[in-house]
C-alpha positions in Angstrom: 47.0 37.6 6.4 43.5 36.6 7.4 41.1 38.0 10.0 40.1 35.9 12.9 37.1 37.5 14.4 33.8 38.8 13.1 32.6 42.4 13.9 29.3 44.1 14.0 28.5 45.4 10.6 27.6 49.0 10.0 25.7 50.0 6.9 25.2 53.5 5.5 23.6 54.9 2.4 26.1 56.8 0.3 26.3 58.0 -3.3 28.9 58.5 -6.0 29.0 60.6 -9.2 28.7 58.8 -12.5 28.1 60.0 -16.0 26.8 63.3 -15.0 24.5 62.0 -12.3 24.5 60.6 -8.8 24.0 56.9 -8.0 23.0 55.4 -4.7 25.1 52.7 -3.0 25.2 51.0 0.4 28.5 51.0 2.2 29.1 48.2 4.7 31.6 49.0 7.5 34.7 51.2 7.0 38.1 49.5 6.8 41.3 50.1 4.8 40.5 47.4 2.2 37.3 47.0 0.2 35.2 45.2 -2.4 32.7 46.7 -4.9 29.7 44.4 -5.5 27.8 44.7 -8.8 24.2 43.4 -8.9 22.4 41.4 -11.6 20.4 42.8 -14.5 18.5 46.0 -13.5 15.7 45.2 -16.0 14.9 42.0 -14.0 15.0 43.6 -10.6 18.8 43.6 -10.0 19.9 46.2 -7.5 22.1 46.8 -4.5 19.6 45.2 -2.2 19.8 41.8 -3.9 19.7 39.2 -1.1 22.7 37.3 -2.4 24.8 40.5 -2.8 23.9 41.7 0.6 24.7 38.4 2.2 28.2 38.5 0.7 28.7 42.2 1.7 27.8 41.5 5.3 30.2 38.5 5.4 33.0 40.6 4.0 32.3 43.5 6.4 32.1 41.3 9.4 35.7 40.2 8.7 37.3 43.7 8.2 36.7 44.1 4.5 34.5 47.0 3.5 31.8 46.4 0.9 30.1 48.8 -1.5 26.9 47.5 -3.1 26.1 49.8 -6.0 23.1 50.5 -8.2 23.5 51.3 -11.9 22.2 54.4 -13.6 19.6 54.4 -16.5 19.9 51.2 -18.5 22.7 51.2 -21.0 22.9 47.6 -22.4 26.0 46.9 -20.3 28.3 49.6 -21.7 26.9 52.4 -19.5 27.0 50.1 -16.5 30.7 49.4 -17.1 31.2 53.2 -16.8 29.1 53.2 -13.6 31.4 50.5 -12.1 34.6 52.4 -13.1 33.2 55.5 -11.3 32.5 53.4 -8.3 36.1 52.2 -8.4 37.3 55.7 -8.4 35.2 56.6 -5.4 36.4 53.6 -3.5 40.1 54.1 -4.4 40.0 57.3 -2.4 38.9 55.4 0.7 40.9 52.1 0.7 44.4 50.9 0.0 43.4 47.7 -1.6 40.4 46.9 -3.7 38.5 44.0 -5.2 35.6 43.7 -7.5 32.7 41.2 -7.6 29.8 40.8 -10.0 26.8 38.5 -10.1 25.2 37.3 -13.3 24.8 40.4 -15.6 26.9 42.2 -13.0 29.8 39.7 -13.5 29.9 40.5 -17.2 29.9 44.2 -16.4 32.5 43.9 -13.7 34.8 41.8 -15.9 34.9 44.6 -18.5 35.5 47.2 -15.8 38.3 45.1 -14.3 39.9 44.7 -17.7 40.2 48.6 -17.9 41.8 49.3 -14.6 44.0 47.7 -11.9 42.3 45.4 -9.4 43.7 43.3 -6.6 41.1 40.6 -6.9 38.1 39.7 -9.0 35.1 37.4 -8.3 32.6 36.3 -10.9 29.4 34.7 -9.7 27.3 32.9 -12.3 29.0 34.8 -15.1 27.4 34.7 -18.6 29.4 34.5 -21.8 27.5 37.5 -23.3 24.5 39.6 -22.3 22.9 42.5 -24.3 25.8 42.5 -26.7 28.4 42.9 -24.0 30.8 39.9 -23.8 32.6 38.8 -20.7 36.2 40.0 -20.7 38.6 37.9 -18.6 41.8 39.1 -20.3 43.4 40.6 -17.3 45.9 39.3 -14.8 44.6 39.9 -11.2 43.7 36.8 -9.2 40.2 35.5 -10.0 37.6 33.3 -8.2 34.6 31.9 -10.1 31.5 30.8 -8.3 29.0 28.9 -10.4 26.1 26.5 -10.1 26.4 23.1 -11.6 22.7 23.3 -12.6 22.7 26.8 -13.9 20.2 27.1 -16.8 20.8 30.8 -17.4 24.6 31.0 -17.4 25.1 27.5 -18.8 27.7 25.4 -17.1 29.2 24.4 -20.4 29.7 28.1 -21.3 31.2 28.7 -17.8 33.8 26.0 -18.4 34.7 27.8 -21.7 35.1 31.1 -19.9 37.1 29.6 -17.1 39.5 27.9 -19.5 40.0 31.2 -21.4 40.5 33.4 -18.3 44.0 34.7 -17.9 46.2 34.6 -14.9 45.8 32.9 -11.5 42.3 31.5 -11.2 40.2 29.1 -9.0 36.6 28.0 -8.9 33.9 26.9 -6.5 31.2 24.8 -8.2 28.0 24.4 -6.1 25.1 22.0 -6.5 22.7 24.8 -7.3 21.3 26.9 -10.2 21.6 30.5 -11.2 19.7 31.9 -8.3 21.3 29.9 -5.4 17.8 28.9 -4.1 18.6 25.2 -3.7 19.2 24.5 0.0 19.0 28.2 0.7 20.5 29.9 2.8 23.3 27.2 3.2 24.3 27.5 -0.5 24.8 31.2 -0.5 26.4 31.1 2.9 29.0 28.6 1.6 29.6 30.9 -1.4 30.0 33.9 0.8 32.5 32.2 3.1 34.7 31.2 0.1 34.5 34.6 -1.4 35.5 36.2 1.9 38.4 33.9 2.2 39.6 34.7 -1.3 39.4 38.4 -0.7 41.2 38.1 2.7 44.0 36.4 0.8 44.4 38.9 -2.0 43.5 42.1 -0.1 44.7 41.7 3.5 48.4 41.5 2.8 
């Protein structure tokens, strides 16, 4: 089942409990299915307001898929961030019947490890790295996967992406774009193309 019409997107600031603290998040729209979006590395400015993450969130929400863009807590070299994502998943599971997970760059490595520890209906990795801060990408889980990657990525090297894609378990597909790690080439058309494909993927796996 896929949606056919876009809707006005509502955004509200929310919070969820994680590791003894409270973390901020932005919740786009409010439907019965949803996606959690995990930003890039917090030490390099990654947060829930990342322009690429927000573009995808708004694309999802305008097609009846709620989107929760999260911030991480104090920096934990990836391991603590995985726990933050798992707590966000618990928060969202109380609000939706079907849930997907997306991560970008560092967020993709974190999200992959969270997805490997719980049940997800769909997973998207944008510009995933093989390893960051000692945390390795974990794609040894069975839910449907979409990988979005830049052919000219010089941060998450394309050769390493090909290795990860081959190793990933279960149903998988990829969208390779003529761009680098930050999707700035031919912006905003490049990120809009990625957003549309991501939205179509989540429509397929969540709106059943």
